[in-house]
All heavy atoms as an XYZ file, in Angstrom:
1006
protein
N      92.875     97.659     68.890
C      92.702     96.437     69.666
C      92.222     96.790     71.169
O      92.714     97.646     71.700
C      93.952     95.684     69.781
C      93.929     94.377     70.516
S      95.386     93.424     70.220
C      95.807     92.814     71.778
N      91.180     96.179     71.540
C      90.584     96.486     72.843
C      91.497     95.965     73.976
O      92.305     94.998     73.788
C      89.257     95.675     73.023
N      91.437     96.626     75.123
C      92.325     96.394     76.234
C      91.686     95.015     76.782
O      90.523     94.875     77.231
C      92.129     97.364     77.275
C      93.061     97.208     78.474
O      93.906     96.254     78.404
O      93.023     97.893     79.446
N      92.491     93.980     76.930
C      92.048     92.627     77.511
C      92.594     92.514     78.956
O      92.675     91.338     79.361
C      92.631     91.499     76.541
C      94.182     91.644     76.405
O      94.836     92.544     76.990
O      94.696     90.646     75.964
N      92.801     93.622     79.718
C      93.194     93.486     81.049
C      92.033     93.106     81.917
O      90.865     93.641     81.739
C      93.732     94.850     81.547
O      94.830     95.255     80.808
C      94.093     94.770     83.000
N      92.223     91.993     82.687
C      91.015     91.641     83.599
C      91.358     91.927     84.985
O      90.449     92.030     85.788
C      90.730     90.092     83.324
S      92.084     88.990     83.670
N      92.624     91.979     85.408
C      92.990     92.283     86.753
C      94.113     93.364     86.674
O      95.120     93.219     85.910
C      93.568     91.143     87.514
C      92.505     90.037     87.714
C      94.114     91.567     88.980
C      92.965     88.705     88.223
N      93.923     94.404     87.424
C      95.020     95.456     87.386
C      95.191     96.062     88.790
O      94.291     96.439     89.516
C      94.644     96.576     86.541
C      95.648     97.635     86.383
C      95.343     98.793     85.416
O      94.205     98.753     84.811
O      96.247     99.579     85.153
N      96.477     95.927     89.258
C      96.884     96.613     90.460
C      97.602     97.934     90.032
O      98.539     97.901     89.284
C      97.919     95.789     91.241
C      97.235     94.681     91.979
C      96.570     93.657     91.368
C      97.321     94.609     93.364
C      96.023     92.642     92.041
C      96.717     93.596     94.101
C      96.158     92.523     93.508
N      97.158     99.067     90.703
C      97.734    100.339     90.188
C      98.284    101.011     91.636
O      97.491    101.445     92.390
C      96.758    101.243     89.648
C      97.345    102.531     89.102
O      98.534    102.658     88.947
O      96.430    103.496     88.931
N      99.574    100.932     91.809
C     100.218    101.692     92.911
C      99.666    101.180     94.291
O      99.397    102.039     95.144
C      99.993    103.188     92.679
C     101.136    103.946     93.389
O     102.195    103.498     93.641
O     100.788    105.171     93.745
N      99.400     99.966     94.385
C      98.810     99.339     95.602
C      99.773     99.220     96.748
O     101.002     98.764     96.629
C      98.184     98.006     95.299
C      97.747     97.291     96.571
C      97.086     98.110     94.369
N      99.393     99.810     97.965
C     100.092     99.597     99.150
C      99.197     98.876    100.174
O      98.004     99.243    100.303
C     100.456    100.942     99.801
C     101.097    100.785    101.173
C     101.353    101.773     98.834
N      99.751     97.808    100.719
C      98.966     96.956    101.625
C      99.902     96.206    102.544
O     100.979     95.875    102.274
C      98.027     95.931    100.978
N      99.392     95.885    103.713
C     100.193     95.182    104.706
C      99.428     94.989    106.031
O      98.185     95.014    106.027
N     100.189     94.604    107.067
C      99.677     94.274    108.267
C     100.205     95.085    109.424
O     101.372     95.248    109.493
C      99.974     92.741    108.731
C      99.469     91.756    107.596
C     100.361     91.424    106.529
C      98.272     91.334    107.751
C      99.908     90.515    105.625
C      97.735     90.359    106.655
C      98.675     90.040    105.688
O      98.172     89.218    104.701
N      99.292     95.947    110.036
C      99.770     96.912    111.023
C     100.560     97.932    110.368
O     100.255     98.488    109.303
N     101.747     98.190    110.896
C     102.687     99.111    110.382
C     103.643     98.550    109.322
O     104.481     99.233    108.745
C     103.543     99.784    111.468
C     102.637    100.817    112.320
O     101.636    101.249    111.789
O     103.092    100.985    113.464
N     103.529     97.215    109.139
C     104.464     96.532    108.214
C     103.822     96.416    106.892
O     102.902     95.747    106.655
C     104.730     95.083    108.779
C     105.768     94.350    108.035
C     107.113     94.797    107.958
C     105.419     93.165    107.325
C     108.067     94.139    107.150
C     106.387     92.497    106.578
C     107.672     92.955    106.576
N     104.386     97.184    105.902
C     103.810     97.173    104.518
C     104.538     96.112    103.717
O     105.764     96.110    103.547
C     103.956     98.469    103.875
C     103.210     99.573    104.479
S     101.383     99.308    104.438
C     101.078     98.795    106.135
N     103.731     95.122    103.118
C     104.369     94.062    102.276
C     104.294     94.524    100.864
O     105.203     94.256    100.149
C     103.616     92.729    102.567
C     103.781     92.432    103.977
C     104.018     91.637    101.609
C     103.025     91.222    104.443
N     103.176     95.089    100.469
C     103.138     95.529     98.998
C     103.361     97.053     99.092
O     102.626     97.868     99.738
C     101.623     95.279     98.480
C     101.231     93.860     98.551
C      99.810     93.753     97.922
C     102.205     92.912     97.859
N     104.366     97.470     98.313
C     104.765     98.924     98.359
C     104.738     99.406     96.971
O     105.532     99.171     96.061
C     106.130     99.110     98.917
C     106.172     98.908    100.424
O     105.537     99.578    101.164
N     106.875     97.895    100.866
N     103.577    100.119     96.631
C     103.333    100.693     95.272
C     103.426     99.582     94.159
O     104.098     99.825     93.097
C     104.410    101.758     95.030
C     104.351    102.844     96.109
O     105.253    102.745     96.960
N     103.429    103.686     96.134
N     102.690     98.477     94.392
C     102.678     97.366     93.441
C     101.751     97.777     92.215
O     100.648     98.262     92.428
C     102.088     96.116     94.051
C     101.812     94.935     93.126
C     103.174     94.433     92.622
C     101.051     93.914     93.833
N     102.321     97.600     91.071
C     101.550     97.766     89.860
C     101.745     96.500     89.026
O     102.859     96.079     88.736
C     101.975     99.036     88.991
O     101.700    100.188     89.776
N     100.706     95.995     88.488
C     100.714     94.729     87.620
C      99.389     94.717     86.886
O      98.392     95.199     87.221
C     101.008     93.508     88.362
C      99.977     92.939     89.395
C      98.960     92.103     88.720
C     100.696     92.032     90.410
N      99.480     93.946     85.719
C      98.291     93.625     84.994
C      98.241     92.149     84.590
O      99.288     91.559     84.381
C      98.415     94.489     83.621
C      98.073     95.924     83.807
C      97.952     96.547     82.405
C      97.669     98.047     82.518
N      97.479     98.678     81.213
N      96.991     91.601     84.618
C      96.882     90.253     84.160
C      95.789     90.309     82.993
O      94.818     90.950     83.057
C      96.284     89.292     85.319
N      96.169     89.624     81.882
C      95.337     89.763     80.748
C      94.442     88.495     80.574
O      94.820     87.382     80.938
C      96.242     89.850     79.539
C      97.215     91.062     79.659
C      97.221     91.868     78.514
N      98.163     93.004     78.595
C      97.830     94.255     78.846
N      96.513     94.539     79.067
N      98.753     95.158     78.901
N      93.308     88.849     80.084
C      92.323     87.721     79.906
C      92.824     86.751     78.869
O      93.416     87.051     77.900
C      91.015     88.351     79.321
C      89.910     87.353     79.154
C      88.588     88.123     78.636
N      88.349     89.386     79.260
C      87.926     89.741     80.461
N      87.592     88.685     81.294
N      87.673     90.891     80.824
N      92.626     85.373     79.258
C      93.164     84.322     78.357
C      94.615     84.053     78.422
O      95.124     83.249     77.729
N      95.385     84.713     79.353
C      96.713     84.539     79.505
C      96.952     84.007     80.929
O      96.361     84.268     81.855
C      97.567     85.785     79.347
C      97.381     86.496     78.032
C      97.918     85.681     76.948
C      97.793     86.465     75.532
N      98.221     85.628     74.501
N      97.949     83.202     81.044
C      98.444     82.680     82.409
C      99.313     83.640     83.011
O     100.317     84.168     82.445
C      99.146     81.362     82.199
C      98.145     80.264     81.639
C      99.717     80.781     83.581
C      98.771     78.896     81.253
N      99.061     84.004     84.260
C      99.769     84.900     85.027
C     100.306     84.162     86.289
O      99.548     83.593     86.996
C      98.941     86.075     85.460
O      98.488     86.767     84.297
C      99.770     87.152     86.263
N     101.602     84.284     86.497
C     102.135     83.609     87.694
C     102.720     84.593     88.624
O     103.287     85.696     88.345
C     103.300     82.733     87.203
C     103.095     81.590     86.227
C     104.393     80.890     85.826
C     102.124     80.538     86.838
N     102.546     84.289     89.945
C     103.170     85.024     90.939
C     104.344     84.168     91.510
O     104.016     83.174     92.143
C     102.244     85.414     92.090
C     101.052     86.362     91.753
C     100.233     86.467     92.873
C     101.629     87.710     91.250
N     105.518     84.522     91.360
C     106.713     83.698     91.705
C     107.477     84.534     92.768
O     107.704     85.708     92.638
C     107.590     83.347     90.585
C     106.871     82.397     89.546
C     107.784     82.327     88.357
C     106.505     81.215     89.965
N     108.083     83.782     93.741
C     108.945     84.430     94.638
C     109.179     83.592     95.917
O     108.387     82.597     96.166
N     110.136     83.904     96.738
C     110.381     83.065     97.913
C     109.328     83.278     98.989
O     108.558     84.214     98.901
C     111.742     83.552     98.361
C     111.804     85.014     97.858
C     111.090     84.931     96.535
N     109.408     82.490    100.018
C     108.488     82.610    101.106
C     108.612     84.112    101.657
O     109.784     84.575    101.792
C     108.787     81.737    102.270
C     108.418     80.287    101.890
O     107.558     80.036    101.036
N     108.892     79.351    102.556
N     107.588     84.730    101.969
C     107.562     86.067    102.502
C     107.659     87.209    101.501
O     107.745     88.328    101.832
N     107.685     86.904    100.221
C     107.826     87.841     99.082
C     106.554     88.664     98.912
O     106.595     89.760     98.356
C     108.262     87.195     97.871
N     105.389     88.110     99.374
C     104.129     88.921     99.241
C     103.098     88.273     98.208
O     102.207     88.894     97.967
N     103.433     87.091     97.737
C     102.438     86.410     96.806
C     101.063     86.283     97.430
O     100.036     86.689     96.770
C     102.990     85.080     96.342
C     104.442     85.038     95.828
C     104.875     83.735     95.462
C     105.018     82.761     96.726
N     106.071     83.196     97.541
N     101.019     85.726     98.671
C      99.687     85.541     99.209
C      99.096     86.813     99.574
O      97.859     87.037     99.507
C      99.835     84.737    100.529
O     100.206     83.444    100.168
N      99.903     87.863     99.813
C      99.288     89.263    100.120
C      98.612     89.766     98.906
O      97.603     90.391     99.005
C     100.396     90.126    100.726
O     100.927     89.526    101.932
C      99.859     91.518    101.110
N      99.223     89.655     97.809
C      98.704     90.095     96.432
C      97.319     89.424     96.343
O      96.357     90.172     96.025
C      99.621     89.780     95.328
C      98.877     90.030     93.979
C     100.836     90.529     95.385
N      97.269     88.190     96.439
C      95.892     87.519     96.363
C      94.949     87.884     97.386
O      93.787     88.056     97.085
C      96.215     85.946     96.399
C      97.006     85.376     95.152
C      97.303     83.915     95.418
C      96.483     85.710     93.809
N      95.367     88.057     98.665
C      94.477     88.521     99.731
C      93.881     89.909     99.361
O      92.674     90.139     99.662
C      95.139     88.549    100.993
C      95.342     87.064    101.560
C      96.048     87.065    102.843
C      96.272     85.665    103.384
N      97.090     85.625    104.642
N      94.679     90.799     98.825
C      94.075     92.121     98.429
C      93.102     91.959     97.222
O      92.054     92.587     97.222
C      95.204     93.085     98.065
O      96.067     92.595     97.080
C      96.028     93.327     99.255
N      93.393     91.116     96.346
C      92.599     90.843     95.174
C      91.224     90.264     95.627
O      90.163     90.688     95.087
C      93.198     89.899     94.111
C      92.312     89.525     92.927
C      92.027     90.720     92.164
C      93.166     88.559     92.098
N      91.278     89.392     96.646
C      90.028     88.699     97.057
C      89.287     89.575     98.068
O      88.208     89.258     98.505
C      90.359     87.404     97.696
C      91.092     86.454     96.860
C      91.916     85.467     97.517
C      90.924     86.427     95.537
C      92.687     84.517     96.654
C      91.586     85.500     94.692
C      92.510     84.598     95.279
N      89.860     90.811     98.368
C      89.217     91.602     99.341
C      89.401     91.137    100.745
O      88.624     91.591    101.794
N      90.289     90.263    101.070
C      90.530     89.825    102.424
C      91.431     90.591    103.161
O      91.520     90.508    104.421
C      91.041     88.397    102.399
C      90.128     87.354    101.678
C      90.732     85.945    101.573
C      88.759     87.300    102.349
N      92.133     91.532    102.526
C      93.051     92.429    103.181
C      92.802     93.752    102.487
O      92.950     93.870    101.287
C      94.492     92.006    102.893
C      95.678     92.949    103.445
C      95.576     92.956    104.905
C      96.973     92.411    102.978
N      92.632     94.769    103.273
C      92.320     96.150    102.755
C      93.554     96.774    102.114
O      94.626     96.738    102.631
C      91.697     97.106    103.830
C      90.328     96.648    104.283
C      89.373     96.882    103.182
C      87.936     96.462    103.687
N      87.016     96.505    102.593
N      93.309     97.557    101.086
C      94.342     98.354    100.411
C      94.534     99.689    101.146
O      93.511    100.349    101.339
C      93.878     98.537     98.908
C      94.844     99.557     98.245
C      93.947     97.247     98.192
N      95.718    100.111    101.504
C      95.921    101.355    102.192
C      95.998    102.494    101.046
O      95.597    103.627    101.411
C      97.253    101.280    102.806
C      97.418    100.294    103.910
C      97.041    100.718    105.189
N      97.147     99.565    106.185
C      98.084     99.453    107.127
N      99.007    100.336    107.231
N      97.968     98.404    107.905
N      96.524    102.173     99.836
C      96.636    103.158     98.874
C      96.646    102.452     97.471
O      96.996    101.270     97.442
C      98.024    103.857     98.992
C      98.350    104.852     97.889
N      98.992    104.539     96.828
C      97.865    106.198     97.894
C      99.066    105.614     96.079
N      98.481    106.647     96.682
N      96.181    103.173     96.470
C      96.125    102.573     95.169
C      94.777    101.968     94.775
O      93.831    102.048     95.563
N      94.743    101.385     93.608
C      93.512    100.871     93.143
C      93.655     99.416     92.584
O      94.761     99.008     92.068
C      92.942    101.674     91.917
C      92.430    103.081     92.455
C      91.677    103.651     91.336
N      92.472    103.885     90.144
C      92.359    104.941     89.354
N      91.406    105.820     89.603
N      93.098    105.029     88.301
N      92.650     98.627     92.833
C      92.688     97.279     92.210
C      91.398     97.241     91.374
O      90.311     97.522     91.715
C      92.569     96.239     93.259
C      93.768     96.210     94.090
C      92.499     94.761     92.603
C      93.778     95.218     95.251
N      91.666     96.916     90.070
C      90.441     96.746     89.094
C      90.368     95.346     88.756
O      91.307     94.732     88.270
C      90.620     97.634     87.925
C      90.608     99.081     88.159
C      90.703     99.956     86.833
N      91.132    101.281     87.203
C      92.364    101.657     87.334
N      93.493    100.815     87.221
N      92.748    102.939     87.641
N      89.036     94.865     88.816
C      88.633     93.515     88.256
C      87.662     93.691     87.219
O      86.605     94.228     87.447
C      88.084     92.765     89.389
C      87.624     91.300     89.082
C      88.840     90.437     88.566
C      86.958     90.671     90.241
N      88.122     93.437     85.950
C      87.349     93.649     84.720
C      86.763     95.101     84.715
O      85.597     95.409     84.352
C      86.014     92.685     84.832
C      86.470     91.266     84.664
C      85.329     90.261     84.751
O      84.264     90.618     85.168
O      85.540     89.055     84.198
N      87.706     95.996     85.051
C      87.423     97.416     84.952
C      86.798     98.024     86.133
O      86.821     99.241     86.193
N      86.335     97.298     87.101
C      85.679     97.816     88.313
C      86.677     97.942     89.427
O      87.444     97.100     89.730
C      84.525     96.903     88.715
C      83.823     97.391     90.008
C      82.839     96.381     90.484
O      82.720     95.214     90.098
N      82.097     96.833     91.486
N      86.802     99.197     89.992
C      87.667     99.410     91.090
C      87.013     98.673     92.373
O      86.050     99.088     92.813
C      87.859    100.952     91.378
C      88.839    101.223     92.412
O      89.402    100.259     93.026
O      89.171    102.425     92.554
N      87.828     97.748     92.929
C      87.213     96.917     93.958
C      87.930     97.243     95.287
O      87.530     96.740     96.340
C      87.356     95.355     93.716
C      88.823     94.976     93.621
C      86.577     94.999     92.492
C      88.937     93.500     93.524
N      88.983     98.158     95.297
C      89.680     98.376     96.487
C      88.867     98.951     97.595
O      89.167     98.707     98.737
C      90.929     99.211     96.153
N      87.871     99.724     97.341
C      87.147    100.389     98.303
C      85.784     99.828     98.543
O      84.963    100.417     99.321
N      85.453     98.729     97.972
C      84.050     98.084     98.107
C      83.833     97.658     99.560
O      84.663     97.249    100.300
C      83.905     97.010     97.095
C      83.966     97.351     95.681
C      83.690     96.159     94.793
C      82.778     98.502     95.350
N      82.512     97.537     99.902
C      82.160     97.020    101.116
C      82.415     95.527    101.282
O      82.619     94.826    100.211
C      80.629     97.263    101.384
O      79.875     96.370    100.506
N      82.355     94.921    102.425
C      82.620     93.544    102.669
C      81.549     92.725    101.916
O      81.893     91.731    101.277
C      82.509     93.090    104.147
O      83.641     93.795    104.807
N      80.299     93.171    101.902
C      79.288     92.495    101.139
C      79.464     92.390     99.715
O      79.273     91.344     98.986
C      77.875     92.977    101.540
C      77.464     92.708    102.883
O      77.974     91.761    103.605
O      76.477     93.299    103.374
N      79.874     93.580     99.150
C      80.151     93.710     97.681
C      81.326     92.795     97.318
O      81.253     92.042     96.211
C      80.387     95.114     97.310
N      82.333     92.832     98.150
C      83.506     91.990     97.830
C      83.119     90.446     97.978
O      83.585     89.625     97.140
C      84.672     92.267     98.826
C      85.375     93.578     98.587
C      86.199     93.962     99.740
C      86.181     93.542     97.282
N      82.265     90.089     98.921
C      81.802     88.713     99.025
C      81.055     88.348     97.796
O      81.199     87.180     97.225
C      81.108     88.497    100.301
N      80.285     89.147     97.234
C      79.589     88.903     95.979
C      80.508     88.669     94.878
O      80.255     87.779     94.009
C      78.580     90.019     95.688
N      81.560     89.452     94.723
C      82.461     89.292     93.676
C      83.217     87.906     93.832
O      83.410     87.177     92.809
C      83.467     90.490     93.637
C      82.768     91.721     93.127
C      84.753     90.175     92.811
C      83.559     93.006     93.208
N      83.617     87.632     95.086
C      84.288     86.339     95.282
C      83.373     85.174     94.829
O      83.799     84.154     94.342
C      84.701     86.198     96.739
C      85.985     86.965     97.074
C      86.441     86.616     98.495
N      85.546     86.829     99.555
C      85.339     87.964    100.229
N      86.160     89.042     99.890
N      84.526     88.019    101.256
N      82.213     85.368     95.123
C      81.096     84.308     94.759
C      80.837     84.125     93.326
O      80.621     82.997     92.933
C      79.860     84.561     95.540
C      78.877     83.473     95.441
O      78.076     83.519     94.585
N      78.986     82.401     96.206
N      80.997     85.172     92.551
C      80.600     85.209     91.178
C      81.761     85.317     90.195
O      81.679     84.805     89.019
C      79.673     86.289     90.853
C      78.209     85.976     91.584
C      77.262     87.155     91.304
N      75.991     86.814     91.968
C      75.722     87.126     93.246
N      76.616     87.761     94.032
N      74.569     86.833     93.803
N      82.942     85.890     90.612
C      83.873     86.070     89.600
C      85.320     85.541     90.012
O      86.148     85.431     88.939
C      84.183     87.581     89.439
C      82.958     88.319     88.875
C      83.240     89.731     88.572
C      82.033     90.435     87.832
N      82.303     91.697     87.307
N      85.634     85.300     91.173
C      86.953     84.754     91.504
C      86.847     83.471     92.241
O      86.138     83.378     93.248
C      87.627     85.830     92.574
C      87.772     87.220     91.813
C      88.976     85.324     92.925
C      88.352     88.256     92.804
N      87.657     82.537     91.777
C      87.700     81.225     92.527
C      89.116     81.096     93.071
O      90.146     81.518     92.558
N      89.116     80.560     94.276
C      90.526     80.387     94.871
C      90.475     79.196     95.895
O      89.399     78.791     96.425
C      91.123     81.618     95.592
C      90.212     82.169     96.682
C      90.500     81.874     97.970
C      89.222     83.113     96.521
C      89.749     82.404     99.077
C      88.418     83.647     97.433
C      88.666     83.270     98.761
N      91.556     78.571     96.076
C      91.784     77.446     96.920
C      92.838     77.974     98.018
O      93.921     78.336     97.713
C      92.282     76.237     96.303
C      92.452     75.073     97.300
C      91.246     75.742     95.123
N      92.443     77.824     99.281
C      93.242     78.271    100.383
C      94.463     77.279    100.413
O      94.359     76.019    100.109
C      92.605     78.218    101.719
C      91.495     79.365    101.885
C      90.249     79.080    101.605
C      92.006     80.590    102.258
C      89.379     80.069    101.776
C      91.025     81.614    102.391
C      89.763     81.345    102.071
N      95.631     77.766    100.985
C      96.716     76.836    101.219
C      96.385     75.781    102.241
O      96.790     74.639    102.201
C      98.001     77.616    101.679
C      98.591     78.410    100.650
C      99.672     79.275    101.072
O      99.599     79.844    102.205
N     100.693     79.402    100.360
N      95.618     76.156    103.239
C      95.092     75.317    104.229
C      93.644     74.867    103.645
O      93.049     75.538    102.905
C      94.881     75.816    105.596
C      96.228     76.341    106.225
C      96.684     77.674    105.668
O      96.032     78.450    105.087
N      97.940     77.890    105.806
N      93.118     73.706    104.128
C      91.916     73.252    103.494
C      90.695     74.098    103.749
O      89.812     74.332    103.003
C      91.749     71.728    103.924
C      92.592     70.834    103.291
C      93.586     70.160    104.054
C      92.687     70.601    101.906
C      94.574     69.340    103.534
C      93.633     69.756    101.375
C      94.612     69.101    102.218
N      90.616     74.562    104.990
C      89.435     75.522    105.437
C      88.128     74.832    105.124
O      87.127     75.470    104.801
C      89.494     76.900    104.655
C      90.714     77.684    105.287
O      91.243     77.353    106.274
N      90.891     78.763    104.642
N      88.050     73.546    105.247
C      86.740     72.876    105.208
C      86.049     72.959    106.470
O      86.723     72.994    107.612
C      86.952     71.381    104.816
C      87.494     71.061    103.416
C      87.871     69.643    103.234
C      86.738     71.724    102.303
N      84.735     72.903    106.493
C      83.943     72.933    107.682
C      84.033     71.443    108.318
O      83.560     70.592    107.662
C      82.506     73.385    107.488
C      82.409     74.709    106.915
C      80.979     75.115    106.543
C      82.995     75.763    107.851
N      84.546     71.283    109.435
C      84.827     69.933    109.954
C      83.586     69.013    110.273
O      83.776     67.920    110.135
C      85.693     70.155    111.240
C      85.369     71.492    111.705
C      85.074     72.322    110.336
N      82.467     69.687    110.571
C      81.388     68.949    110.955
C      80.288     68.725    109.798
O      79.186     68.393    110.034
C      80.660     69.545    112.181
C      81.457     69.392    113.440
C      80.806     69.917    114.649
N      81.638     69.668    115.799
C      82.445     70.682    116.404
N      82.466     71.782    115.772
N      83.101     70.289    117.442
N      80.817     68.968    108.582
C      79.920     68.837    107.460
C      80.572     67.834    106.436
O      81.764     67.633    106.448
C      79.677     70.123    106.737
O      80.913     70.737    106.387
C      78.963     71.152    107.712
N      79.824     67.329    105.622
C      80.280     66.325    104.620
C      80.987     67.059    103.531
O      80.881     68.310    103.345
C      79.088     65.573    104.135
O      78.271     66.459    103.263
N      81.718     66.254    102.671
C      82.318     66.859    101.483
C      81.362     67.526    100.587
O      81.484     68.557    100.134
C      83.115     65.742    100.781
N      80.148     66.814    100.470
C      79.066     67.368     99.636
C      78.640     68.659    100.192
O      78.362     69.694     99.479
C      77.903     66.396     99.591
C      76.758     66.875     98.686
C      77.174     66.819     97.276
C      75.514     65.768     98.860
N      78.394     68.755    101.474
C      77.955     70.070    102.077
C      78.962     71.126    101.917
O      78.717     72.357    101.764
C      77.562     69.927    103.560
C      76.304     69.005    103.734
C      76.219     68.474    105.126
O      77.173     68.264    105.786
O      75.051     68.451    105.526
N      80.278     70.827    102.068
C      81.307     71.813    101.838
C      81.331     72.304    100.376
O      81.501     73.483    100.194
C      82.755     71.189    102.217
C      83.092     71.369    103.648
O      83.437     72.397    104.073
N      82.885     70.290    104.378
N      81.198     71.521     99.432
C      81.169     71.899     98.100
C      79.912     72.731     97.754
O      79.978     73.633     97.035
C      81.322     70.691     97.055
C      81.077     71.021     95.573
C      82.587     69.949     97.325
N      78.784     72.342     98.374
C      77.495     73.069     98.239
C      77.502     74.562     98.738
O      76.807     75.394     98.361
C      76.338     72.367     98.778
C      75.852     71.220     98.000
C      74.664     70.661     98.629
O      74.786     69.790     99.566
O      73.464     70.946     98.186
N      78.399     74.791     99.808
C      78.231     76.011    100.529
C      78.294     77.219     99.605
O      77.527     78.184     99.724
C      79.321     76.077    101.612
C      79.190     77.273    102.606
C      77.880     77.282    103.289
C      80.343     77.148    103.596
N      79.323     77.478     98.690
C      79.357     78.697     97.917
C      77.981     78.828     96.999
O      77.566     79.891     96.720
C      80.522     78.378     97.022
C      81.312     77.530     97.588
C      80.491     76.588     98.388
N      77.477     77.720     96.664
C      76.282     77.721     95.868
C      75.016     78.137     96.754
O      74.109     78.803     96.251
C      75.867     76.392     95.292
C      77.024     75.869     94.465
C      76.695     74.389     93.894
C      77.419     76.699     93.331
N      75.099     77.973     98.094
C      74.087     78.464     99.032
C      74.153     79.996     99.059
O      73.093     80.658     98.899
C      74.267     77.921    100.350
C      73.435     78.664    101.436
C      73.967     76.360    100.612
N      75.389     80.516     99.090
C      75.673     82.000     99.050
C      75.206     82.612     97.810
O      74.779     83.727     97.701
C      77.061     82.290     99.444
C      77.510     81.886    100.739
C      78.812     81.330    101.009
C      76.680     81.999    101.958
C      79.213     80.859    102.212
C      77.110     81.593    103.129
C      78.368     81.050    103.314
O      78.862     80.712    104.516
N      75.248     81.856     96.723
C      74.821     82.347     95.421
C      73.304     82.310     95.258
O      72.771     82.806     94.198
C      75.445     81.504     94.263
N      72.644     81.700     96.184
C      71.177     81.663     96.132
C      70.525     80.614     95.253
O      69.440     80.687     94.808
N      71.457     79.667     94.982
C      70.992     78.525     94.111
C      70.016     77.589     94.877
O      70.171     77.284     96.034
C      72.173     77.704     93.637
C      71.866     76.664     92.542
S      73.390     75.857     91.944
C      74.053     77.235     91.013
N      68.928     77.137     94.245
C      67.916     76.337     94.836
C      68.609     74.963     95.254
O      69.548     74.497     94.685
C      66.887     75.932     93.752
C      67.051     77.090     92.837
C      68.540     77.475     92.833
N      68.122     74.446     96.404
C      68.795     73.280     97.083
C      68.928     72.070     96.159
O      70.023     71.512     96.051
C      67.938     72.916     98.251
N      67.877     71.647     95.305
C      68.058     70.530     94.455
C      69.067     70.811     93.314
O      69.853     69.776     93.083
C      66.697     70.244     93.856
N      69.177     71.896     92.875
C      70.132     72.255     91.774
C      71.540     72.221     92.377
O      72.426     71.634     91.786
C      69.797     73.615     91.063
C      70.869     73.967     90.148
C      68.449     73.629     90.538
N      71.737     72.868     93.539
C      73.052     72.975     94.136
C      73.505     71.489     94.518
O      74.713     71.270     94.465
C      73.184     73.992     95.210
C      72.593     73.626     96.556
C      72.820     74.704     97.494
N      72.177     74.362     98.795
C      71.109     74.957     99.150
N      70.604     75.964     98.514
N      70.528     74.537    100.286
N      72.665     70.714     95.064
C      72.989     69.467     95.485
C      73.517     68.527     94.303
O      74.472     67.956     94.324
C      71.801     68.767     96.148
C      72.117     67.408     96.714
N      72.791     67.163     97.847
C      71.835     66.197     96.353
C      72.947     65.877     98.131
N      72.348     65.239     97.159
N      72.748     68.738     93.175
C      73.202     67.906     91.974
C      74.414     68.465     91.433
O      75.358     67.603     91.014
C      71.975     68.055     90.941
N      74.665     69.714     91.391
C      75.975     70.274     90.807
C      77.091     69.855     91.695
O      78.093     69.445     91.201
C      75.797     71.789     90.781
C      75.176     72.380     89.573
C      75.264     73.853     89.571
C      74.838     74.475     88.353
N      75.819     74.699     87.430
N      76.823     69.976     93.004
C      78.058     69.700     93.962
C      78.304     68.037     93.799
O      79.439     67.672     93.738
C      77.596     69.968     95.382
N      77.357     67.256     93.703
C      77.550     65.783     93.533
C      78.334     65.560     92.212
O      79.287     64.818     92.167
C      76.262     65.086     93.550
C      76.401     63.512     93.535
C      75.125     62.842     93.705
N      74.571     63.039     94.982
C      74.808     62.413     96.149
N      75.925     61.646     96.161
N      74.208     62.759     97.182
N      77.896     66.286     91.123
C      78.614     66.161     89.807
C      80.047     66.467     89.948
O      80.896     65.814     89.420
C      77.876     66.969     88.824
C      78.469     66.976     87.433
C      77.878     67.981     86.583
O      77.447     68.944     86.887
N      77.833     67.562     85.259
N      80.373     67.606     90.611
C      81.777     68.065     90.762
C      82.597     67.074     91.647
O      83.704     66.906     91.256
C      81.784     69.466     91.332
C      81.143     70.533     90.524
C      81.759     70.684     89.138
C      81.058     71.696     88.288
N      81.532     71.672     86.947
N      81.971     66.540     92.666
C      82.714     65.604     93.454
C      83.024     64.305     92.764
O      84.054     63.777     92.702
C      81.914     65.197     94.753
C      81.996     66.380     95.804
C      80.947     66.007     96.917
C      83.322     66.541     96.376
N      82.000     63.860     91.870
C      82.252     62.699     91.072
C      83.311     62.898     90.029
O      84.074     61.971     89.745
C      80.951     62.210     90.382
C      79.930     61.677     91.378
C      78.532     61.399     90.806
O      78.353     61.705     89.577
O      77.706     60.975     91.620
N      83.414     64.119     89.474
C      84.343     64.398     88.349
C      85.832     64.304     89.004
O      86.744     64.041     88.180
C      84.205     65.951     87.874
N      86.027     64.569     90.216
C      87.370     64.459     90.840
C      87.543     63.140     91.605
O      88.453     62.911     92.376
C      87.762     65.707     91.657
C      87.790     66.978     90.830
C      86.813     65.834     92.878
N      86.548     62.210     91.449
C      86.693     60.909     92.084
C      86.339     60.807     93.588
O      86.786     59.989     94.289
N      85.569     61.755     94.024
C      85.145     61.760     95.545
C      83.649     61.434     95.613
O      82.931     61.708     94.775
C      85.447     63.141     96.078
C      86.863     63.514     96.163
C      87.107     64.940     96.799
C      87.735     62.539     97.135
């Protein structure tokens, strides 16, 4: 049977300044399975996600996404992965305040290089799907 691991943390250490929140974290998430991160406030759930998204650098260890080690990638390479492979919603809204809902939804499609007419139609369709 083929390995169905899509996300793997191997001995990951990460934190802020001298304060390490993740200390030798190892975990696997399997394709097609639901994976939950549970714990009280301050347990490191958001830190795990920030390292996966490349928003927080790993001090030690490896993170593999679909077999690719992403822990040492450049900011541009990580941005491309976030744009094409990982979706996430911030705890805070992080919307651009001087733009419309449509423009906020279109923004990732701009980064993906999608033509204006296509991204506009897709964004409108997604907003309509959720009643906005």
